[in-house]
C-alpha positions in Angstrom: 114.9 63.2 123.7 117.6 64.0 121.1 116.4 63.9 117.5 118.3 64.8 114.3 117.8 64.4 110.6 119.9 65.0 107.5 117.6 64.6 104.5 118.9 63.3 101.2 119.2 66.3 98.9 118.2 65.8 95.2 116.2 68.2 93.2 115.5 70.1 96.4 118.6 72.1 95.4 116.4 73.9 92.9 114.1 75.2 95.7 114.4 78.7 97.1 114.7 77.2 100.6 115.5 73.7 101.8 116.7 72.0 104.9 120.2 70.5 105.1 120.1 69.2 108.7 118.1 69.6 111.8 118.4 68.7 115.5 116.0 68.9 118.4 117.0 68.9 122.1 120.6 68.3 121.1 123.3 67.9 123.8 125.9 70.2 122.5 129.5 69.0 122.3 132.3 71.4 121.5 132.5 72.6 117.9 135.5 74.4 116.3 135.3 75.3 112.6 138.3 77.3 111.4 136.8 77.7 108.0 133.2 78.0 109.1 130.4 75.8 107.9 129.1 75.6 104.3 125.5 76.4 105.3 123.8 79.1 107.4 122.6 77.9 110.8 120.1 79.0 113.4 120.2 77.7 117.0 117.7 77.9 119.8 119.2 77.5 123.3 116.8 75.4 125.3 118.7 74.9 128.6 122.1 75.1 130.1 124.6 77.8 129.0 127.3 78.0 126.4 129.4 80.4 124.5 130.1 81.2 120.9 133.4 82.6 119.7 133.4 84.6 116.4 136.5 86.6 115.3 138.0 86.3 118.7 134.9 87.7 120.4 133.0 85.6 122.9 129.3 85.7 123.3 127.6 83.9 126.2 124.4 82.0 125.3 122.0 81.5 128.2 118.6 79.7 127.8 116.0 81.4 125.6 118.6 82.7 123.2 118.4 82.4 119.5 121.6 82.8 117.5 122.6 82.8 113.8 125.9 81.8 112.3 126.3 82.7 108.6 128.0 80.3 106.1 131.8 80.1 105.9 132.1 82.2 109.1 134.9 80.8 111.3 133.5 80.0 114.7 133.6 77.7 117.7 131.1 77.1 120.5 131.0 74.9 123.6 129.0 74.4 126.8 129.7 76.4 130.0 127.4 74.2 132.1 127.3 70.5 132.6 124.7 70.2 129.7 123.8 72.7 127.0 120.8 71.7 124.9 120.0 73.3 121.6 117.6 73.0 118.7 119.3 73.8 115.5 118.6 74.0 111.8 121.0 74.2 108.8 119.6 75.3 105.5 120.2 76.4 102.0 118.5 77.4 98.7 118.8 79.9 95.9 117.0 82.6 97.8 118.3 82.1 101.4 121.3 84.4 101.3 119.7 87.1 99.1 116.7 87.1 101.5 118.9 87.4 104.6 121.0 90.1 102.9 117.9 92.0 102.1 116.8 91.7 105.7 120.4 92.7 106.8 120.5 89.5 108.9 123.4 87.6 107.2 125.8 88.1 110.1 126.3 86.5 113.5 123.5 87.5 115.8 122.6 86.4 119.3 119.3 87.6 120.8 118.6 86.8 124.5 115.4 86.7 126.4 113.3 85.5 123.5 109.9 83.8 123.6 110.8 81.0 121.3 107.5 79.0 121.5 106.6 79.7 117.9 110.1 79.0 116.6 110.1 75.7 118.5 106.8 74.7 117.1 107.9 75.4 113.6 111.2 73.6 113.8 109.5 70.6 115.4 106.9 70.6 112.6 109.8 70.7 110.0 111.4 67.7 111.7 108.3 65.6 111.6 107.6 66.7 108.0 111.0 65.5 106.9 110.8 62.3 109.0 107.4 61.3 107.7 107.8 61.9 104.0 111.2 60.9 102.6 110.2 61.6 99.0 108.5 65.1 99.2 109.2 66.1 102.8 111.8 68.7 102.0 109.5 70.3 99.4 106.8 70.7 102.1 109.4 71.8 104.6 110.6 74.5 102.2 107.5 76.6 103.1 107.8 75.8 106.7 111.5 76.9 106.6 110.4 80.2 105.1 107.9 80.6 107.9 110.7 79.9 110.4 112.9 82.5 108.8 110.2 85.1 108.9 109.7 84.4 112.6 113.4 84.8 113.2 113.4 88.1 111.3 110.6 89.4 113.5 112.7 88.5 116.6 116.0 89.8 115.1 114.7 93.2 114.0 113.0 93.6 117.4 109.5 93.5 116.0 108.7 90.3 117.9 105.1 90.1 116.8 104.9 93.8 117.6 101.4 93.0 119.0 103.2 92.3 122.3 103.8 96.0 122.8 101.2 98.2 124.3 100.8 100.2 121.1 100.3 97.1 119.1 97.7 95.8 121.5 95.9 99.1 121.0 96.1 98.7 117.3 94.8 95.2 117.4 91.8 96.4 119.4 91.1 98.9 116.7 91.4 96.3 113.9 89.1 94.0 115.6 86.5 96.8 116.2 86.7 97.7 112.5 86.2 94.2 111.4 83.2 93.8 113.7 81.5 97.2 113.1 82.5 98.2 109.5 78.8 98.4 108.4 78.3 101.2 111.0 79.3 104.8 110.7 82.7 104.9 112.4 84.5 108.1 113.2 88.2 108.6 113.7 87.7 109.9 117.3 85.9 106.7 118.2 88.8 104.6 117.0 91.3 106.7 118.9 89.3 106.3 122.0 89.3 102.5 121.6 93.0 102.6 121.2 93.5 105.0 124.1 95.7 107.3 122.0 95.2 110.6 120.2 93.9 110.7 116.7 97.3 111.9 115.4 99.1 109.0 117.2 96.6 106.5 115.8 97.2 107.8 112.3 100.9 107.4 112.8 100.4 103.8 114.0 98.4 102.9 110.9 100.9 104.6 108.6 103.8 102.7 110.2 102.0 99.3 110.0 99.8 99.6 106.9 101.0 102.7 105.0 97.3 103.8 105.3 95.3 106.2 107.4 92.7 104.6 109.7 89.7 105.7 107.5 91.5 104.4 104.4 92.0 101.1 106.1 88.2 101.1 107.0 87.3 101.8 103.4 89.5 98.9 102.2 87.8 96.5 104.7 84.4 97.7 103.4 85.4 97.2 99.8 86.7 93.7 100.6 83.3 92.7 102.1 81.5 94.4 99.2 83.5 92.3 96.7 82.3 89.1 98.4 78.7 90.2 98.4 78.9 91.2 94.7 80.1 87.7 93.8 78.4 85.5 96.3 75.0 87.2 96.8 72.1 88.3 94.7 71.8 91.6 96.6 71.5 94.8 94.6 74.4 97.2 94.5 72.4 99.6 96.6 71.8 97.0 99.3 75.5 96.1 99.3 76.4 99.7 99.7 74.1 100.0 102.7 75.3 96.7 104.3 79.0 97.6 104.0 78.7 101.0 105.6 78.8 103.3 102.5 75.1 104.2 102.6 75.4 106.5 99.5 75.5 104.4 96.3 77.4 107.0 94.4 80.1 107.3 97.0 80.3 103.5 97.2 81.0 103.4 93.4 83.7 106.1 93.7 85.5 104.3 96.6 85.2 100.9 95.0 86.6 102.1 91.7 89.5 103.8 93.6 90.6 100.4 95.0 89.5 98.0 92.2 89.9 100.1 89.1 86.3 99.3 88.1 82.8 100.0 89.3 80.8 97.5 91.5 78.7 96.6 88.5 81.7 95.9 86.3 83.3 93.8 89.0 80.1 91.7 89.3 79.9 91.1 85.6 83.5 90.0 85.4 83.6 87.8 88.5 80.2 86.1 88.4 
């Protein structure tokens, strides 16, 4: 069922991101804008087929395609099938264009074969947020719009929740293992075996995703849990050292200070 909303814009113009208009399950009639449109727009092709013409170049838009048209970009689009249904969102804000420029995404882009479930969930949530709260809806929707833009970026730069790739699944398995077994004495070769890759390749994966080596990541997880125990338990520093996998209290203090710039005892005195 076709839904659309154009929220009244007031002090929302001061927000870094805000929604100008939004449509769900829209039957798309022909559009031709010789001077472009004032606001950036993202479209999700739900069903049917259409085409977009930018600078004389035609791009076909089948289902499960997301496409972006930047502001003031001359364009036209129309259906190629009997019915072409789109979700769309037009937006603005002081940080929108700088952010898209930073991501190198402020240009016409069409990406086919996309799993758009998350994008659709977010844009639907934005719609009902705007619909249900006329006074503050666009303020709440500002954060949801940012979430939407991040999801679009992940798709556009071909990182698509990189956890869909075999390498990322392997990395996810390692992260889960570390979280569940951090108090134990974990070795690099064990983690590589869980991932099904060589130790060198696992190090490359961690460097690419976290700018850390696997054992550095493990140390940070241990320190994170140690912080919680220092603040929310009465256990001694020695006990916390043992429970978080450091075993040696002196080594625990050295590693903790490396990441927190203070010793465990100093951290407890400040935070408690």
